[in-house]
C-alpha positions as CSV (number, residue, x, y, z in Angstrom):
1,M,-1.9,-1.8,-30.5
2,I,-1.4,-3.0,-26.7
3,K,-3.8,-4.8,-24.9
4,L,-4.2,-4.4,-21.4
5,N,-6.1,-7.6,-19.4
6,V,-7.4,-7.0,-16.1
7,W,-6.5,-10.2,-13.7
8,G,-7.3,-8.5,-10.8
9,G,-7.3,-5.0,-8.9
10,A,-9.7,-3.0,-10.9
11,G,-13.3,-2.6,-9.4
12,E,-11.9,-4.6,-6.3
13,H,-9.6,-4.1,-3.3
14,G,-6.9,-6.7,-3.5
15,R,-5.0,-9.6,-6.2
16,S,-3.7,-6.0,-8.1
17,A,-2.5,-7.9,-11.6
18,Y,-2.1,-6.2,-14.7
19,L,-1.2,-7.8,-18.0
20,L,0.0,-5.8,-21.2
21,S,0.3,-7.6,-24.6
22,G,1.9,-6.1,-27.7
23,S,3.1,-8.0,-30.8
24,R,6.7,-8.7,-29.3
25,Y,6.0,-8.5,-25.3
26,R,3.8,-9.7,-22.4
27,L,4.4,-7.7,-19.4
28,L,2.5,-7.9,-15.9
29,L,2.2,-5.6,-13.8
30,D,1.9,-6.9,-10.1
31,C,0.7,-10.1,-8.8
32,G,-1.2,-10.1,-5.3
33,V,-3.7,-11.5,-3.3
34,K,-7.0,-10.5,-1.8
35,K,-8.9,-11.5,1.9
36,E,-12.4,-10.9,1.0
37,G,-15.1,-11.8,-1.4
38,S,-14.6,-14.5,-3.9
39,G,-11.2,-15.1,-5.6
40,E,-8.5,-15.0,-3.6
41,Y,-5.9,-14.8,-6.5
42,P,-5.6,-13.2,-9.6
43,L,-7.8,-14.5,-12.6
44,I,-4.7,-15.9,-14.1
45,E,-4.7,-17.5,-17.8
46,P,-2.2,-20.4,-17.2
47,D,-1.3,-20.8,-21.1
48,V,-0.3,-17.1,-20.7
49,V,2.3,-17.4,-17.8
50,P,5.3,-19.4,-19.6
51,Q,5.1,-16.6,-22.0
52,L,5.2,-13.9,-19.7
53,D,8.2,-12.2,-20.8
54,T,8.9,-10.1,-17.5
55,V,7.2,-9.2,-14.1
56,L,7.2,-5.5,-12.8
57,L,6.4,-5.4,-8.5
58,S,5.7,-2.2,-7.0
59,H,5.9,-2.9,-3.8
60,A,6.1,-6.1,-0.8
61,H,1.9,-5.4,0.5
62,E,0.3,-8.9,0.0
63,D,-2.5,-7.7,-2.6
64,H,0.5,-6.7,-5.1
65,S,3.1,-9.3,-4.4
66,V,2.4,-12.9,-3.0
67,A,0.8,-14.4,-6.4
68,I,4.0,-13.8,-7.7
69,P,5.2,-17.7,-6.6
70,L,2.0,-18.9,-8.5
71,L,3.6,-17.9,-11.7
72,Y,6.5,-19.9,-10.9
73,K,4.1,-22.8,-10.4
74,L,2.5,-22.3,-13.8
75,G,5.9,-22.1,-15.7
76,Y,7.2,-18.9,-15.5
77,Q,10.5,-18.7,-16.3
78,G,11.9,-14.8,-16.4
79,E,12.6,-12.2,-13.8
80,V,10.5,-9.8,-11.6
81,W,11.9,-6.0,-11.6
82,T,11.9,-4.6,-7.9
83,T,13.3,-2.8,-5.8
84,R,16.1,-4.3,-2.9
85,E,14.2,-2.9,-0.2
86,T,10.9,-4.5,-1.2
87,K,12.4,-8.0,-2.0
88,E,13.9,-7.6,1.7
89,Q,10.1,-7.6,3.0
90,L,8.6,-9.9,1.0
91,T,9.5,-13.1,3.2
92,T,7.8,-11.4,5.6
93,Y,4.6,-11.2,3.2
94,F,5.0,-14.7,2.0
95,R,4.9,-16.0,5.7
96,S,2.1,-14.1,6.7
97,W,-0.2,-15.0,3.9
98,R,0.8,-18.6,4.4
99,S,-0.3,-18.4,8.1
100,H,-3.5,-16.6,6.9
101,M,-4.3,-19.5,4.8
102,E,-3.5,-22.1,7.2
103,R,-6.1,-20.4,9.9
104,A,-9.0,-20.4,7.0
105,G,-8.5,-24.0,6.3
106,H,-7.2,-24.0,3.1
107,I,-4.0,-25.1,1.2
108,L,-1.6,-22.9,-1.1
109,P,-1.7,-23.5,-4.5
110,Y,2.2,-23.3,-4.6
111,D,5.1,-24.6,-2.9
112,E,7.6,-22.9,-0.8
113,S,10.3,-23.8,-4.0
114,D,8.4,-22.0,-6.1
115,V,9.0,-19.4,-4.0
116,Q,12.6,-19.7,-3.9
117,R,12.7,-20.2,-7.1
118,I,11.6,-16.2,-7.8
119,R,14.8,-14.9,-9.5
120,Y,14.7,-10.7,-8.9
121,R,16.1,-7.9,-10.6
122,F,16.6,-4.9,-8.7
123,L,15.9,-1.5,-10.6
124,E,18.5,0.7,-8.8
125,D,20.9,-1.4,-10.8
126,E,19.9,-0.8,-13.7
127,A,19.1,3.1,-13.2
128,E,18.8,6.1,-11.2
129,R,15.0,7.4,-10.2
130,G,13.6,9.0,-13.1
131,C,15.7,8.1,-15.7
132,W,14.7,5.8,-18.2
133,F,16.6,2.3,-19.4
134,E,16.0,-0.7,-21.7
135,L,14.1,-3.1,-19.8
136,L,14.0,-5.7,-22.9
137,P,15.4,-5.0,-26.0
138,G,13.1,-1.6,-27.6
139,L,11.1,-1.5,-24.5
140,F,12.2,1.1,-22.2
141,A,11.4,1.7,-18.4
142,I,11.4,4.4,-16.0
143,W,10.4,4.1,-12.3
144,G,10.2,6.7,-8.8
145,R,9.3,6.7,-5.5
146,S,5.6,6.2,-4.5
147,G,5.6,7.1,-1.0
148,H,3.0,4.1,0.1
149,L,6.1,2.1,1.4
150,A,9.9,2.1,1.8
151,G,10.7,0.2,-1.2
152,S,7.4,1.0,-3.1
153,V,7.4,2.4,-6.7
154,W,5.3,3.6,-9.7
155,F,6.4,2.6,-13.1
156,G,6.4,4.3,-16.7
157,L,6.6,2.1,-20.0
158,E,7.5,3.2,-23.9
159,M,6.0,-0.2,-25.4
160,E,5.8,-0.5,-29.5
161,G,5.2,3.1,-29.5
162,K,2.7,3.4,-26.5
163,R,3.3,5.2,-23.5
164,I,2.0,3.6,-20.2
165,V,2.4,4.8,-16.2
166,Y,1.1,2.6,-13.6
167,S,1.3,4.5,-10.1
168,G,1.3,1.5,-8.0
169,D,-0.1,2.6,-4.4
170,Y,0.8,5.9,-4.7
171,T,0.6,9.3,-2.0
172,L,2.2,12.6,-1.6
173,E,0.9,12.8,2.1
174,S,3.1,10.5,4.1
175,M,5.3,12.4,6.9
176,L,8.0,10.1,6.3
177,L,8.2,8.6,3.0
178,Q,9.2,10.6,0.0
179,A,7.1,10.5,-3.6
180,D,8.4,11.0,-6.8
181,D,6.8,12.5,-9.6
182,V,5.0,10.5,-11.9
183,T,5.6,12.9,-14.8
184,I,8.8,13.9,-14.7
185,G,10.3,10.9,-16.7
186,F,7.6,11.9,-19.7
187,R,7.9,15.5,-19.2
188,Q,12.0,15.3,-19.6
189,T,12.2,12.7,-22.2
190,D,15.9,11.7,-22.9
191,R,15.0,11.2,-26.7
192,E,18.7,10.3,-27.5
193,R,17.9,6.9,-25.7
194,I,14.2,6.3,-26.7
195,P,14.2,7.8,-30.1
196,S,10.9,6.1,-30.6
197,L,8.9,8.1,-28.6
198,P,6.1,10.2,-30.5
199,S,4.9,12.6,-28.0
200,A,4.3,14.0,-24.4
201,Q,1.2,12.5,-24.0
202,L,0.1,9.4,-22.5
203,D,-1.9,6.8,-24.1
204,L,-2.5,4.5,-20.9
205,A,-2.8,5.1,-17.1
206,I,-3.3,2.9,-14.1
207,I,-4.0,4.9,-10.8
208,D,-4.2,4.5,-7.3
209,A,-7.9,5.3,-6.6
210,A,-8.4,3.3,-3.3
211,Y,-9.9,6.0,-1.5
212,G,-12.3,6.6,-4.2
213,T,-14.9,9.7,-3.3
214,D,-13.0,10.7,-0.2
215,R,-12.0,14.5,-0.7
216,D,-10.1,14.6,2.8
217,T,-6.6,15.7,3.1
218,Q,-4.2,13.9,5.4
219,A,-4.2,17.0,7.5
220,D,-8.1,16.2,7.9
221,K,-7.8,13.4,8.8
222,L,-4.8,14.1,11.4
223,R,-7.1,16.4,13.0
224,Q,-10.6,13.5,13.1
225,L,-7.8,11.4,14.8
226,E,-6.8,14.1,17.2
227,Q,-10.0,14.7,18.3
228,V,-11.5,11.1,18.6
229,I,-8.1,10.2,20.4
230,S,-8.2,13.3,22.9
231,K,-11.8,12.8,23.8
232,T,-11.0,8.6,24.8
233,L,-7.8,9.9,27.1
234,H,-10.3,13.0,28.6
235,C,-12.1,10.4,29.8
236,G,-9.2,8.4,30.9
237,G,-9.6,5.5,28.5
238,K,-6.9,3.7,26.5
239,V,-6.7,3.6,23.1
240,L,-5.7,0.7,21.1
241,L,-4.2,1.4,17.4
242,P,-3.6,-2.0,15.7
243,V,-1.4,-1.1,12.4
244,P,0.7,-3.0,10.0
245,A,4.2,-4.0,11.1
246,V,5.8,-1.7,8.4
247,G,3.9,1.2,7.0
248,R,1.8,3.8,8.7
249,G,2.3,2.5,12.1
250,Q,5.6,4.0,12.1
251,E,4.2,7.8,10.9
252,M,1.6,7.3,13.2
253,I,3.9,6.6,16.3
254,L,5.7,9.4,15.6
255,W,2.9,11.7,15.2
256,A,1.3,10.4,18.5
257,R,4.7,11.1,20.4
258,Q,4.9,15.0,18.9
259,H,1.0,15.6,19.8
260,F,0.6,13.3,22.8
261,S,3.9,14.3,24.4
262,N,2.3,14.0,28.0
263,V,0.8,10.6,27.1
264,P,2.2,7.1,28.1
265,V,3.0,5.6,24.4
266,V,3.3,1.8,24.2
267,V,4.6,0.1,21.2
268,E,4.7,-3.5,20.5
269,Q,8.0,-5.2,19.4
270,K,7.8,-5.9,16.1
271,L,6.7,-2.3,15.3
272,V,9.8,-1.1,16.3
273,E,12.0,-3.3,14.1
274,G,9.7,-1.8,11.6
275,M,10.8,1.7,13.0
276,K,14.6,0.0,12.5
277,Q,13.8,-1.2,9.1
278,L,13.0,2.4,8.3
279,Q,16.0,3.8,9.7
280,R,18.0,1.4,7.1
281,A,15.9,2.4,4.3
282,S,16.9,6.2,4.3
283,D,17.4,6.4,0.8
284,W,13.1,6.4,0.4
285,L,12.9,9.0,3.6
286,K,11.8,12.8,3.1
287,E,15.0,14.7,3.3
288,Q,12.7,18.0,4.8
289,G,11.5,18.4,8.1
290,E,7.9,17.5,8.7
291,R,6.0,20.2,11.2
292,V,3.6,17.0,11.9
293,I,6.4,14.3,13.3
294,G,8.7,17.9,15.1
295,G,11.4,17.5,12.6
296,M,13.1,15.6,9.8
297,P,11.9,11.9,9.2
298,A,15.5,10.3,10.0
299,E,15.8,12.5,12.8
300,K,13.0,11.4,14.3
301,I,13.4,8.1,14.1
302,S,16.7,8.0,15.6
303,E,15.6,10.3,18.3
304,F,12.5,7.6,18.7
305,L,14.7,4.3,18.4
306,G,16.8,6.4,21.7
307,G,14.1,5.5,23.8
308,E,13.3,7.7,26.0
309,G,9.4,9.1,26.5
310,W,7.8,5.9,25.2
311,N,7.6,2.1,26.5
312,K,8.5,-1.3,24.3
313,V,6.7,-4.2,25.1
314,G,7.4,-8.0,23.7
315,T,6.1,-10.1,26.4
316,A,3.0,-11.0,28.9
317,E,4.9,-9.9,31.5
318,E,5.9,-6.5,30.4
319,R,2.2,-6.0,28.2
320,S,0.7,-6.7,31.9
321,N,2.8,-4.3,34.3
322,C,2.2,-1.5,31.5
323,L,-1.5,-2.3,31.5
324,K,-0.9,-2.0,35.6
325,T,1.0,0.7,35.3
326,Y,-0.8,3.3,32.8
327,G,-4.3,4.7,32.6
328,A,-5.3,7.0,29.6
329,S,-2.4,5.9,27.0
330,L,-1.9,5.4,23.4
331,W,-1.1,1.4,22.2
332,F,0.3,0.5,18.9
333,I,0.0,-3.0,18.3
334,P,0.7,-4.8,14.7
335,D,-1.8,-6.7,12.7
336,G,-4.4,-3.6,11.2
337,M,-7.2,-6.5,10.4
338,M,-6.5,-8.0,14.4
339,Q,-6.7,-11.3,12.8
340,S,-3.3,-12.5,15.1
341,S,-3.6,-14.1,18.6
342,L,-2.3,-11.1,20.4
343,A,-4.4,-8.9,18.6
344,R,-7.3,-10.8,20.3
345,W,-6.0,-10.6,23.5
346,Y,-5.3,-7.1,23.4
347,H,-9.3,-6.9,22.5
348,G,-9.8,-8.7,25.7
349,E,-7.9,-6.1,28.1
350,W,-9.7,-3.7,26.2
351,A,-13.5,-4.7,26.0
352,T,-14.4,-4.7,29.7
353,D,-13.9,-0.8,30.2
354,A,-16.4,1.0,28.3
355,N,-13.7,4.4,28.5
356,N,-11.4,2.4,26.2
357,L,-11.5,2.6,22.3
358,I,-10.3,0.6,19.7
359,L,-9.3,2.8,16.7
360,L,-9.1,1.5,13.0
361,T,-7.3,3.6,10.5
362,G,-6.7,1.2,7.2
363,H,-8.6,-1.1,5.5
364,T,-10.5,-3.5,7.2
365,A,-11.3,-6.8,5.0
366,G,-14.8,-8.4,5.2
367,G,-14.5,-11.0,7.6
368,T,-11.5,-10.0,9.7
369,F,-12.0,-9.5,13.2
370,A,-11.2,-6.0,12.7
371,H,-14.6,-5.6,9.9
372,Q,-16.5,-7.9,12.6
373,L,-15.5,-5.0,15.2
374,L,-16.6,-2.2,13.4
375,E,-19.8,-3.7,12.1
376,N,-21.0,-4.7,15.3
377,P,-19.1,-3.8,18.5
378,Q,-21.4,-4.2,21.4
379,Q,-21.3,-8.0,20.7
380,Y,-17.9,-8.2,21.1
381,G,-17.5,-6.1,24.5
382,M,-18.2,-2.6,26.3
383,C,-15.3,-0.6,24.5
384,S,-15.7,1.9,21.7
385,V,-14.6,0.7,18.0
386,K,-14.2,3.3,15.5
387,K,-12.6,4.3,12.0
388,V,-10.6,7.3,11.1
389,R,-8.6,7.0,7.6
390,Y,-5.0,7.7,7.8
391,K,-4.1,8.4,4.2
392,V,-1.6,5.9,2.3
393,H,-3.5,6.4,-0.9
394,Q,-4.9,8.8,-2.9
395,G,-8.9,9.9,-2.8
396,W,-10.8,11.9,-4.8
397,Q,-8.5,15.3,-4.9
398,D,-5.3,13.3,-5.5
399,V,-6.6,11.2,-8.1
400,E,-8.0,14.5,-10.0
401,H,-4.5,16.2,-9.2
402,M,-2.5,13.3,-10.9
403,L,-5.0,13.0,-14.3
404,N,-4.9,16.2,-15.0
405,R,-0.7,16.5,-14.8
406,I,-0.5,12.6,-16.6
407,S,-3.5,13.4,-19.3
408,A,-3.7,10.1,-20.6
409,R,-5.7,9.2,-23.3
410,H,-7.3,6.2,-21.3
411,N,-7.3,6.2,-17.5
412,V,-8.2,3.1,-15.4
413,L,-8.8,3.7,-11.8
414,V,-8.1,1.1,-9.2
415,H,-7.9,-0.5,-6.2
416,T,-11.6,-0.1,-5.3
417,D,-14.6,-1.2,-5.7
418,L,-16.8,-0.8,-8.9
419,A,-19.9,0.8,-7.4
420,E,-17.1,3.7,-5.3
421,T,-15.1,3.6,-8.9
422,E,-18.3,4.7,-10.7
423,R,-19.0,7.6,-8.2
424,L,-15.9,8.9,-8.6
425,S,-15.5,8.5,-12.0
426,Q,-18.8,10.2,-12.7
427,G,-17.5,13.5,-10.0
428,L,-14.2,13.7,-12.4
429,L,-16.4,13.9,-15.7
430,G,-18.4,16.3,-14.5
431,G,-15.8,18.4,-12.7
432,L,-12.6,19.9,-13.4
433,F,-11.2,16.6,-15.3
434,G,-11.9,17.7,-18.8
435,P,-14.9,16.1,-20.8
436,E,-12.2,14.5,-23.5
437,A,-11.0,12.5,-21.0
438,D,-11.5,8.7,-21.0
439,I,-11.9,6.8,-17.9
440,D,-12.3,3.0,-18.5
441,L,-14.2,1.3,-15.9
442,L,-13.0,-2.1,-15.6
443,S,-13.4,-5.3,-13.6
444,P,-11.5,-8.9,-13.4
445,G,-11.4,-10.2,-16.3
446,D,-12.1,-6.9,-18.4
447,E,-9.9,-6.3,-21.5
448,L,-8.9,-3.0,-22.7
449,I,-7.4,-2.3,-26.3
450,F,-5.4,1.1,-26.7
């Protein structure tokens, strides 16, 4: 018997943290934070933390990682299993969360010394992708790339005769990043190394369903983006695209250069650094050419960094010069939720022209400036504000595909609010996904025994 306790992440967007407890081991899958609603941190049980045997971290994004120092503050003595690429990114996310809390007038519940106490174990040093290894005596694990971020992974576990998969944040539709099949390790089990595996069926799947009932493919989203951008450019307006420093922004920059080759493209320095980071993370890139970006990812990144056909800005003077020089143009800036002073400055430059557009492409947490603009743009200026999602998570069709391939006894859909999760579950159970399937609707504080 294994018990799943949701410390965060199911029935909400953010603070992913899933505790798995058996008779021998206690494991924690991720430990993140959230920026909206009550409860920035997971519902951590302080008396359980010193008893944790290990922590598995799927990727560096703050909603999966930034509460890990709190575990060490509360007495955790173990290691954090993740990838080298994720570890390299964490410093930036820890710093960003500290700044966010300071702006909000809050004090971090842990110290910098707790960040320094984190002990990492690297998956690549223990086993290749898609290969089982013994994580702890009698407890086996497997991992693969999840396509969400360089360094991001999914996990499979075999624990006390139970088989578990945790997708992390997952997408098959990245233009740059490779995603590995989450079922490959379970369909090609090395029974000589793991003789205890009883059958092919999984017992529990914790699945990224962040886009809920959205049925659009990435191709649909790109068509929508192209239409909205083209309309603004045709009117002579500038398009501002606030994106995270590393992630979908780099994909969208390469896509924009391919599809708007005659339009000036301006990119902030931090996003260029993110492109360089992707170039160094070649193991995470797709090897085949992508039609939507015009070629192989590694080649297109190198071509971009060669500096032709776009403008890099990093100073006030460079920004002002480009604003004076270009009319209809595309501008990529860091900070997808527009909380930073730089993003606010750009808004001020855009707001006075009704032909301009601020185009949001990701999650906008309640209370952030991006969310306020989206809810009531007229209050903040004349420019248009629109949202067209660029897919870095799973929607309806993706979840349905994964559920049918995994075929688990218990399925927990995570990463979006409970009402949307309920709508998705009802649709899946009423459609192709078989009536024998069990989708467990969980929220923070809930428990599932399997």
